[in-house]
C-alpha positions in Angstrom: -29.2 3.1 57.4 -25.8 1.4 57.1 -25.8 -2.2 55.7 -22.4 -3.7 55.8 -23.0 -7.0 54.1 -20.0 -9.4 53.9 -18.7 -9.9 50.4 -18.6 -13.7 50.6 -20.3 -16.5 52.4 -21.0 -16.2 56.2 -17.9 -17.8 57.8 -20.0 -19.7 60.3 -22.7 -20.9 57.8 -21.2 -20.9 54.3 -24.1 -22.9 52.9 -26.7 -20.2 53.9 -27.3 -17.1 51.8 -26.1 -15.9 48.5 -24.1 -12.6 48.4 -24.6 -12.1 44.7 -28.0 -10.4 45.1 -30.1 -8.9 47.8 -33.9 -9.1 48.5 -36.0 -6.1 49.3 -39.4 -7.7 49.7 -41.0 -11.1 50.3 -44.7 -11.8 49.7 -45.6 -15.2 51.2 -49.0 -16.9 50.8 -49.3 -20.0 53.0 -52.0 -22.6 53.7 -51.3 -24.6 56.9 -53.3 -27.5 58.3 -52.2 -28.4 61.8 -53.6 -31.9 62.1 -51.5 -33.4 59.2 -48.8 -30.7 59.6 -49.2 -29.8 56.0 -47.9 -26.6 54.5 -48.5 -25.3 50.9 -47.0 -21.9 50.0 -46.1 -19.5 47.2 -43.5 -16.8 47.5 -43.0 -13.7 45.4 -39.5 -12.4 46.0 -38.4 -9.0 44.7 -34.6 -8.7 44.5 -31.7 -6.8 43.0 -28.7 -8.3 41.4 -25.2 -7.4 42.5 -22.3 -6.2 40.4 -22.0 -9.2 38.2 -24.5 -10.8 35.7 -26.7 -13.3 37.5 -26.8 -16.5 35.4 -27.8 -18.5 38.4 -28.5 -17.8 42.1 -29.4 -19.7 45.2 -32.2 -19.6 47.7 -32.3 -21.7 50.9 -35.3 -24.0 51.3 -35.7 -27.3 53.1 -37.0 -30.6 51.7 -40.3 -29.6 50.1 -41.9 -30.6 46.9 -41.3 -27.7 44.4 -44.3 -26.9 42.2 -42.7 -24.3 39.9 -40.1 -21.6 39.8 -40.3 -18.5 37.7 -38.0 -15.5 37.2 -39.6 -12.3 35.9 -42.6 -14.4 34.9 -40.6 -16.9 32.8 -40.1 -20.5 33.7 -36.7 -21.1 35.2 -34.6 -24.2 35.5 -33.7 -25.3 39.0 -32.1 -28.0 41.2 -33.1 -28.6 44.8 -31.0 -30.6 47.1 -29.3 -30.2 50.5 -31.4 -27.3 51.5 -30.4 -25.3 48.4 -32.7 -24.2 45.6 -30.4 -23.3 42.7 -32.2 -21.2 40.1 -31.1 -20.6 36.5 -33.2 -17.9 34.8 -34.1 -18.2 31.2 -32.0 -15.1 30.6 -29.2 -13.9 33.0 -30.1 -11.0 35.2 -28.1 -7.8 34.3 -25.8 -6.4 37.0 -27.8 -4.1 39.3 -31.1 -5.0 37.8 -34.3 -5.7 39.7 -35.9 -9.1 39.3 -38.7 -11.2 40.7 -38.7 -14.8 41.7 -41.8 -16.9 42.2 -41.6 -20.2 44.0 -44.4 -22.7 44.8 -43.8 -25.4 47.4 -45.6 -27.9 49.6 -44.9 -30.6 52.2 -44.6 -31.3 55.9 -42.4 -28.7 57.5 -39.9 -29.8 60.1 -37.0 -28.1 61.9 -33.6 -27.7 60.2 -30.9 -29.8 61.9 -28.2 -27.8 63.7 -25.6 -28.2 66.4 -28.2 -26.7 68.8 -31.0 -29.1 67.8 -33.9 -28.5 65.4 -34.5 -24.9 64.3 -37.3 -23.1 62.5 -40.8 -24.6 62.1 -41.8 -26.7 65.0 -45.0 -28.7 65.1 -46.7 -28.4 68.6 -49.3 -30.6 70.1 -52.0 -28.2 68.9 -50.5 -25.7 66.5 -47.0 -24.6 65.4 -44.4 -22.0 66.0 -41.3 -20.7 64.3 -38.0 -20.1 66.1 -35.4 -19.7 63.5 -32.2 -18.3 65.0 -29.8 -18.6 63.4 -30.5 -20.8 60.3 -34.1 -22.1 60.7 -35.9 -19.8 58.2 -35.6 -22.3 55.3 -37.6 -24.8 57.2 -40.8 -23.0 56.0 -40.1 -20.6 53.2 -37.5 -19.9 50.4 -35.1 -17.1 51.4 -31.7 -15.6 51.1 -30.8 -16.8 54.5 -28.1 -14.3 55.7 -28.7 -11.8 58.5 -27.6 -8.7 56.6 -30.0 -9.3 53.7 -33.0 -7.5 55.2 -36.3 -7.1 53.5 -39.9 -6.1 54.1 -42.5 -8.9 54.3 -46.2 -9.5 53.7 -47.4 -12.8 55.0 -50.8 -14.3 54.3 -51.6 -17.5 56.3 -54.8 -19.6 56.0 -55.6 -22.0 58.8 -58.6 -23.7 60.3 -60.7 -21.0 62.0 -60.2 -22.5 65.5 -56.6 -21.3 65.4 -55.2 -17.8 65.8 -52.1 -16.7 63.8 -49.6 -14.3 65.2 -46.8 -12.9 63.1 -44.4 -10.0 63.6 -45.9 -6.8 62.1 -49.2 -5.2 61.6 -52.4 -7.3 61.0 -53.9 -5.9 57.8 -56.9 -8.2 57.4 -58.5 -11.3 58.9 -61.0 -13.0 56.6 -63.1 -16.0 57.5 -64.6 -18.3 54.7 -66.4 -21.5 55.6 -64.1 -23.3 58.1 -60.9 -21.4 57.5 -59.5 -17.9 58.3 -56.9 -16.0 56.3 -54.6 -13.7 58.3 -52.5 -11.1 56.5 -49.6 -9.4 58.2 -47.3 -6.6 56.9 -43.8 -6.0 58.3 -42.6 -2.9 56.5 -39.3 -2.6 58.5 -36.2 -4.3 57.0 -36.2 -7.8 58.5 -33.6 -10.6 58.6 -34.9 -14.0 57.5 -34.3 -15.6 60.8 -36.4 -12.9 62.5 -39.6 -13.6 60.7 -41.6 -15.0 63.6 -44.8 -16.9 63.5 -47.1 -18.7 66.0 -50.3 -20.7 65.3 -52.4 -21.8 68.3 -55.5 -21.2 70.4 -54.8 -18.0 72.1 -56.6 -15.3 74.1 -55.4 -11.8 73.1 -54.9 -9.0 75.7 -53.7 -5.4 75.5 -50.7 -4.7 77.7 -51.2 -1.2 79.2 -52.7 1.8 77.4 -50.4 3.0 74.7 -52.1 6.4 74.5 -51.7 8.7 71.5 -48.5 7.9 69.7 -47.6 5.1 72.0 -46.6 1.6 71.1 -49.4 -1.0 71.0 -48.4 -4.1 73.0 -50.4 -7.3 72.9 -50.1 -10.6 74.6 -51.4 -13.9 73.0 -51.7 -16.6 75.6 -53.6 -19.7 76.5 -56.6 -18.6 78.5 -55.7 -20.7 81.6 -52.4 -18.8 81.9 -53.9 -15.4 81.8 -53.7 -14.8 85.6 -50.0 -15.6 85.8 -49.3 -13.7 82.6 -51.1 -10.6 83.8 -48.6 -10.4 86.7 -45.4 -11.6 85.0 -45.8 -9.1 82.1 -47.4 -6.3 84.0 -44.3 -4.1 83.9 -43.5 -4.6 80.2 -45.1 -1.2 79.4 -42.8 0.4 81.9 -39.9 -1.4 80.3 -41.0 0.0 76.9 -41.0 3.5 78.3 -37.6 3.2 79.9 -36.0 1.6 76.9 -37.3 4.3 74.6 -35.7 6.9 76.9 -32.4 5.0 77.1 -32.2 3.6 73.5 -34.4 5.9 71.5 -37.8 5.4 69.8 -39.1 1.9 69.5 -38.2 0.9 65.9 -41.4 -0.9 64.8 -45.1 -0.3 64.7 -46.1 -2.5 67.6 -44.9 -5.3 69.8 -46.4 -8.7 70.6 -45.5 -11.5 73.0 -46.8 -15.1 72.6 -46.8 -17.7 75.3 -47.2 -21.2 73.9 -48.8 -24.1 75.7 -45.5 -26.0 75.7 -42.2 -25.4 77.3 -39.3 -23.7 75.5 -35.7 -23.9 76.5 -35.3 -20.2 76.2 -37.6 -17.4 74.8 -37.0 -16.4 71.2 -37.0 -13.0 69.7 -38.5 -12.1 66.3 -39.1 -8.9 64.5 -41.8 -7.1 66.6 -42.6 -10.3 68.4 -41.2 -12.5 71.2 -42.1 -16.2 71.9 -42.1 -17.6 75.5 -42.9 -21.0 76.7 -45.5 -21.9 79.4 -42.5 -22.5 81.7 -41.6 -18.8 81.6 -44.9 -17.8 83.2 -45.0 -18.5 87.0 -47.1 -15.6 88.4 -44.2 -14.5 90.5 -42.2 -12.5 87.9 -39.5 -15.2 88.1 -38.5 -14.6 84.5 -38.9 -10.8 84.3 -35.3 -10.4 83.2 -36.1 -12.4 80.1 -39.1 -10.1 79.4 -36.6 -7.2 79.4 -34.0 -9.2 77.4 -36.4 -10.0 74.5 -37.9 -6.5 74.4 -34.4 -5.0 74.1 -33.6 -7.2 71.1 -36.1 -5.2 69.2 -33.4 -2.4 69.2 -30.3 -4.6 69.4 -30.4 -7.5 67.0 -33.6 -6.8 65.2 -33.5 -3.2 64.1 -29.8 -2.9 64.3 -28.7 -6.3 62.9 -25.4 -8.0 62.5 -23.7 -8.3 59.1 -22.7 -11.9 59.9 -22.8 -14.3 62.8 -19.3 -13.5 64.0 -20.8 -10.3 65.6 -23.6 -12.0 67.6 -22.2 -10.4 70.8 -23.6 -7.1 69.6 -27.1 -8.7 69.9 -26.7 -10.6 73.1 -24.4 -8.3 75.0 -26.8 -5.3 74.7 -29.8 -7.4 75.5 -28.0 -8.8 78.6 -27.1 -5.2 79.7 -30.7 -4.1 79.2 -31.7 -6.7 81.8 -29.3 -5.0 84.2 -30.5 -1.5 83.3 -34.1 -2.6 84.0 -33.1 -4.0 87.3 -31.2 -0.9 88.2 -34.1 1.5 87.2 -36.9 -0.6 88.8 -35.4 -0.8 92.3 -33.5 -4.1 91.9 -29.8 -4.8 92.0 -27.7 -2.1 90.3 -25.8 -2.7 87.0 -22.6 -2.6 89.0 -23.8 -5.4 91.4 -25.0 -7.5 88.5 -21.7 -6.9 86.6 -19.8 -8.0 89.7 -21.8 -11.2 89.8 -21.2 -11.9 86.1 -17.5 -11.2 86.6 -17.3 -13.7 89.5 -19.0 -16.3 87.3 -16.7 -15.8 84.3 -13.7 -15.8 86.6 -14.4 -19.5 87.4 -14.9 -20.6 83.8 -12.5 -21.2 80.9 -11.2 -17.9 79.4 -10.8 -19.0 75.7 -13.7 -17.0 74.2 -13.2 -13.9 72.1 -16.3 -11.8 71.6 -15.3 -10.5 68.3 -15.2 -13.9 66.7 -16.4 -16.6 69.2 -16.6 -19.4 66.6 -19.8 -21.2 65.6 -19.5 -23.7 68.4 -19.5 -20.9 71.1 -21.9 -18.3 69.5 -24.6 -19.2 72.0 -22.3 -19.9 75.0 -23.5 -18.3 78.2 -20.1 -16.8 78.6 -20.7 -14.7 75.4 -23.9 -13.2 77.0 -22.3 -12.4 80.3 -19.1 -11.1 78.8 -21.0 -9.1 76.3 -23.0 -7.4 79.1 -19.8 -6.8 81.0 -18.2 -5.2 77.9 -21.1 -2.8 77.6 -20.8 -2.0 81.3 -17.1 -1.3 80.9 -17.8 1.1 78.1 -20.4 2.9 80.3 -17.9 3.1 83.2 -15.2 4.5 80.9 -17.4 7.1 79.2 -19.7 8.2 82.0 -23.5 8.1 81.9 -24.1 11.2 79.8 -21.8 10.3 77.0 -22.7 6.6 77.2 -26.4 7.1 76.8 -25.9 9.6 74.0 -23.7 7.0 72.3 -26.4 4.3 72.8 -29.2 6.4 71.4 -27.0 7.3 68.5 -26.1 3.7 67.8 -29.8 2.6 67.7 -30.8 5.7 65.6 -28.0 5.9 63.1 -28.1 2.2 62.2 -31.9 1.7 62.5 -32.9 -0.9 59.8 -29.3 -1.7 59.0 -26.6 -4.2 59.7 -23.3 -3.6 61.5 -20.1 -5.2 62.6 -17.9 -5.0 65.7 -15.7 -2.6 63.9 -18.7 -0.3 63.3 -19.4 -0.3 67.0 -15.9 0.4 68.2 -15.6 3.3 65.8 -19.0 4.6 66.8 -18.1 4.5 70.5 -14.8 6.4 69.9 -16.7 9.2 68.3 -18.5 9.8 71.6 -15.7 9.1 74.0 -13.3 11.8 75.3 -10.4 9.6 74.5 -9.9 6.4 72.4 -11.3 3.3 74.0 -9.3 1.0 71.7 -7.4 -0.4 74.6 -10.6 -1.3 76.3 -11.9 -3.1 73.2 -8.6 -4.9 72.7 -9.0 -6.4 76.2 -12.7 -7.0 76.4 -13.7 -7.8 72.7 -10.6 -9.0 71.0 -8.7 -10.7 73.9 -9.6 -13.9 75.6 -8.4 -13.3 79.2 -11.0 -11.7 81.5 -10.1 -8.1 82.3 -10.6 -6.7 85.8 -14.1 -5.6 86.8 -14.5 -1.9 85.9 -13.9 0.0 89.1 -15.7 3.3 88.3 -19.3 2.9 89.4 -21.7 5.0 87.3 -23.9 7.3 89.3 -27.6 6.9 88.9 -28.5 9.7 86.5 -31.3 12.1 87.0 -32.0 11.8 83.3 -33.0 9.3 82.0 -35.3 8.8 85.0 -34.6 6.1 87.5 -38.1 4.6 87.3 -37.7 3.1 90.8 -41.4 3.0 91.5 -43.1 -0.3 91.7 -45.9 -1.2 89.3 -48.9 -3.2 90.4 -50.4 -5.8 88.1 
């Protein structure tokens, strides 16, 4: 596992995260009442100091009432304003020492303001969901909110028993007492704060496919009235899982869940071991199947292999976009070359002032980044040939599983698998702004991994 954490603040979000320490585990205990949208929580955060004494440190947390803050069991002084909880331990933490922070908080959670609207905790008409990318995690729990600071999580959530709670990870226990139920989830894999997903609602749970011995359990959590449409729209997800494991390597987590909310979402949202879709993404005609593939692919690219800071977001979105094309190609739809040509035509008609390697905060979710990211992966495939390309891809997902990477990490990795240096390709596609020509070498459909062209009935 290679974690390449930036030495200073994230250049896009300098107010988020503290590079002077890293967290290795969060234990969250939450009580949520949907009707008043009331959240009370306690966090036990196990962390390790960096190379300097830690006389004070910062956690990100929105505008909640703070009950108490302790460091290693001792009361700590703190200030809390502007989304920053600054903590001063009774005694400075020694360099490299492990320490524990306890925080108690309560209030009415609401989204964090951002250039893209509210992010994080969102109150629904009947329940709640969390969609935090990129800076929404502090809307509901105190965290070191930087993507490279990955930790394991245990989350306990108590809600009225009429509601189901879905979180990324393995459900350990579900205990009902009187009118409330407590759900306890464990996510053992290293997880970025923005990828801690959560949904609270009235759902019916279904098993997608038969994982068989050693397979990946896949569950859907949907409103009962959407079950017929969901059963068709997500019918081929188990086949996607099989294909992506052949192309990318073993699925990096214990299980995978998808949630469909009663309400509409602008776009689906990935979380660790979990993806959230809106009711508008279920039409019974597989009209959004490419997004089913996109969100599943993020489990490898973005979630397991994370980015060291937000400048490198194309590594998340470019690979997920290309996974859409690979699924289309292998399931009998348009080939990756055809889809690449369509993306190239689109980009040719748009301004060419975006550089993948550092798009700027304003453009980090620009549609051009997704399309150009997918085209860049396709250009690498064309230059390498399928055998070397897919070996490189599996190596990328395997070598950096659970870690955090940069664009430089990726270009160096590709060059180790290529017959000759691809630095010129990366200079044009990743570091340059002008759109290069569409790659002219069309990859042959390989015999292995299998083409998976057969159709799958719901």
